[in-house]
C-alpha positions in Angstrom: 10.6 -32.8 -2.0 10.9 -31.0 -5.4 13.6 -28.3 -5.4 12.3 -24.8 -5.9 13.3 -22.9 -9.0 16.4 -20.8 -8.6 14.6 -17.5 -9.0 12.2 -18.4 -6.2 15.0 -19.5 -3.9 16.8 -16.3 -4.5 13.8 -14.2 -3.7 13.1 -16.2 -0.6 16.7 -15.9 0.6 16.7 -12.1 -0.1 13.5 -11.6 1.8 14.7 -13.5 4.8 18.1 -11.8 4.9 16.7 -8.3 4.4 14.2 -8.9 7.2 16.7 -10.3 9.6 19.9 -8.3 9.0 18.6 -5.3 7.1 18.9 -4.1 3.6 22.1 -2.2 4.0 24.0 -5.3 5.4 22.6 -7.8 3.0 24.9 -8.6 0.1 24.3 -10.5 -3.1 27.0 -12.9 -2.1 25.1 -13.8 1.1 21.8 -14.1 -0.8 23.4 -16.4 -3.3 24.8 -18.6 -0.6 21.5 -18.8 1.3 19.7 -19.6 -2.0 22.3 -22.4 -2.7 23.4 -20.9 -6.0 26.3 -18.9 -7.4 26.4 -15.2 -7.5 26.7 -15.4 -11.3 23.4 -17.4 -11.3 21.8 -14.7 -9.1 22.7 -12.0 -11.7 21.0 -14.1 -14.4 17.7 -13.2 -12.8 18.3 -9.9 -11.1 20.5 -7.1 -12.4 21.4 -5.7 -8.9 20.5 -5.8 -5.2 18.3 -2.8 -5.8 16.2 -4.8 -8.3 16.1 -7.7 -5.9 14.8 -5.4 -3.1 12.0 -4.1 -5.4 11.0 -7.6 -6.5 10.9 -8.7 -2.8 8.5 -5.8 -2.1 6.4 -6.7 -5.2 6.3 -10.5 -4.9 6.8 -11.3 -1.2 4.7 -8.7 0.7 1.0 -8.1 0.7 -0.1 -6.9 -2.7 -1.7 -3.5 -2.6 -1.3 -2.4 -6.2 -3.5 -5.1 -7.8 -6.3 -4.4 -5.3 -6.2 -0.7 -6.1 -6.1 -1.3 -9.9 -9.1 -3.7 -9.7 -11.2 -1.3 -7.5 -10.4 1.7 -9.8 -11.6 -0.4 -12.8 -14.7 -1.6 -11.0 -15.5 0.9 -8.3 -19.1 -0.1 -7.6 -18.4 -3.7 -6.6 -18.8 -3.1 -2.9 -19.5 -0.1 -0.7 -16.9 2.6 -0.5 -16.5 1.8 3.2 -15.9 -1.9 2.6 -13.4 -1.1 -0.2 -11.5 1.5 2.0 -11.4 -1.0 4.9 -9.8 -3.7 2.7 -7.3 -1.1 1.3 -6.4 0.0 4.8 -5.9 -3.7 5.9 -3.6 -4.5 3.0 -1.7 -1.2 3.2 -1.2 -1.6 7.0 0.1 -5.2 6.4 2.4 -4.0 3.6 4.0 -1.2 5.6 4.2 -3.4 8.7 6.2 -6.0 6.8 8.2 -3.7 4.6 9.3 -1.2 7.2 11.9 -3.5 8.9 13.4 -4.2 5.5 13.5 -0.7 4.2 14.4 1.2 7.4 18.1 1.0 6.8 17.7 2.9 3.5 17.2 6.1 5.5 20.5 5.7 7.4 22.6 5.8 4.2 22.1 8.6 1.7 23.9 6.9 -1.2 22.1 3.6 -0.7 18.7 5.4 -0.6 19.6 7.3 -3.8 20.5 4.1 -5.7 17.3 2.5 -4.6 15.2 5.5 -5.5 16.8 5.6 -9.0 16.2 1.9 -9.4 12.5 2.2 -8.3 11.9 5.1 -10.7 13.5 3.1 -13.6 11.2 0.1 -12.9 8.1 2.1 -12.4 7.9 1.6 -8.6 8.1 3.9 -5.6 6.3 4.8 -2.4 4.2 7.3 -4.3 2.6 4.6 -6.4 0.1 3.4 -3.8 -1.1 7.0 -3.3 -1.6 7.5 -7.0 -3.5 4.1 -7.1 -5.8 5.0 -4.3 -6.3 8.5 -5.7 -7.4 6.9 -9.0 -9.8 4.6 -7.2 -11.4 7.6 -5.3 -11.7 9.6 -8.5 -13.5 6.6 -10.0 -15.9 6.7 -7.1 -16.4 10.4 -7.6 -17.4 9.7 -11.2 -19.7 7.0 -10.0 -21.3 9.5 -7.6 -20.3 7.8 -4.3 -17.6 10.3 -3.3 -18.3 14.0 -2.9 -17.4 15.9 -6.1 -15.5 18.5 -4.0 -13.4 16.0 -2.1 -9.6 16.2 -2.5 -9.0 12.6 -3.5 -5.2 12.9 -3.5 -5.2 14.3 0.0 -7.6 11.6 1.1 -5.4 8.9 -0.3 -2.3 10.5 1.4 -4.1 10.5 4.7 -5.2 6.9 4.6 -1.9 5.5 3.5 0.0 7.8 5.8 -1.9 6.5 8.7 -1.2 2.9 7.7 2.5 3.6 7.5 2.5 5.3 10.9 0.9 2.2 12.4 4.0 0.3 11.4 6.4 3.1 12.5 5.1 4.9 15.5 2.7 2.8 17.5 5.2 0.3 18.9 6.5 3.1 21.2 3.1 3.5 22.9 2.0 1.6 26.0 -0.7 -0.3 24.1 1.4 -1.0 20.9 -0.2 -1.3 17.5 -4.0 -1.3 17.4 -5.5 -4.6 16.1 -5.4 -4.6 12.3 -9.1 -5.1 11.6 -10.2 -2.5 14.2 -7.7 -0.1 12.8 -8.7 -0.6 9.2 -12.4 -0.2 9.9 -12.0 2.9 12.1 -9.7 4.5 9.6 -12.0 3.8 6.6 -15.0 5.1 8.5 -13.3 8.2 9.7 -11.9 9.1 6.3 -15.2 8.4 4.6 -16.9 10.9 6.9 -15.0 13.6 5.2 -15.4 12.6 1.6 -18.7 10.7 1.3 -21.5 12.0 -0.8 -24.1 10.3 1.4 -25.8 11.9 4.4 -23.9 11.2 7.6 -26.7 12.5 9.8 -28.5 9.2 10.0 -30.7 9.3 6.9 -28.1 7.5 4.8 -25.2 5.0 5.2 -21.7 6.3 4.4 -20.1 4.6 1.5 -23.3 3.2 0.0 -24.2 4.0 -3.6 -27.2 6.1 -2.5 -26.5 9.8 -3.2 -27.9 12.7 -1.2 -30.3 14.6 -3.4 -30.7 18.4 -3.3 -33.8 19.8 -1.5 -36.9 20.4 -3.6 -36.5 23.6 -5.6 -32.7 23.6 -5.4 -31.3 23.1 -8.9 -27.6 23.0 -7.7 -25.7 19.8 -7.9 -26.3 17.2 -5.1 -24.5 17.8 -1.9 
């Protein structure tokens, strides 16, 4: 079997160690050993453990950012409900897989500060998905499929907050985490009920591109 490139081996080793022993206890020396390379070789590809952590999030976990960018650039490709459902699925998977890795950050203030600074310098951070989803929902507002009065930033925060809570809180319940597909569909449908521009009384389908028109004689904007 062909040997993987060093950078790939390092990322694979970092991902496995961060997942099994936690970010705080993972050292670059251990990562290099698991990747079958020297620590000096590791630093040829990554400037620090903080950068390695960020690259693991970006390259080894479900990719939410590319999905949000593509939807914001082309908002009318599917219904809003279909898009929000897929966003919720990918976000729930991302938080589910990243939470065990990142949880130890919150136990050590200095460690978290270093990682926050590294993420800012590289243009990453937990706020970025919220900004990306907000951009998509604003694009849908422009396209006329999200109500013009909807608070898109609040809506983005609600959806992604619920996805992170699925990873964090539901294991403590008697039933555990809800099934991913059911969770994503229900979350998307519920959120859309508050921001859709379509009629939710039965005369229209939430998330389609059919706007609700104003009654005859009413010259105000569509509701």
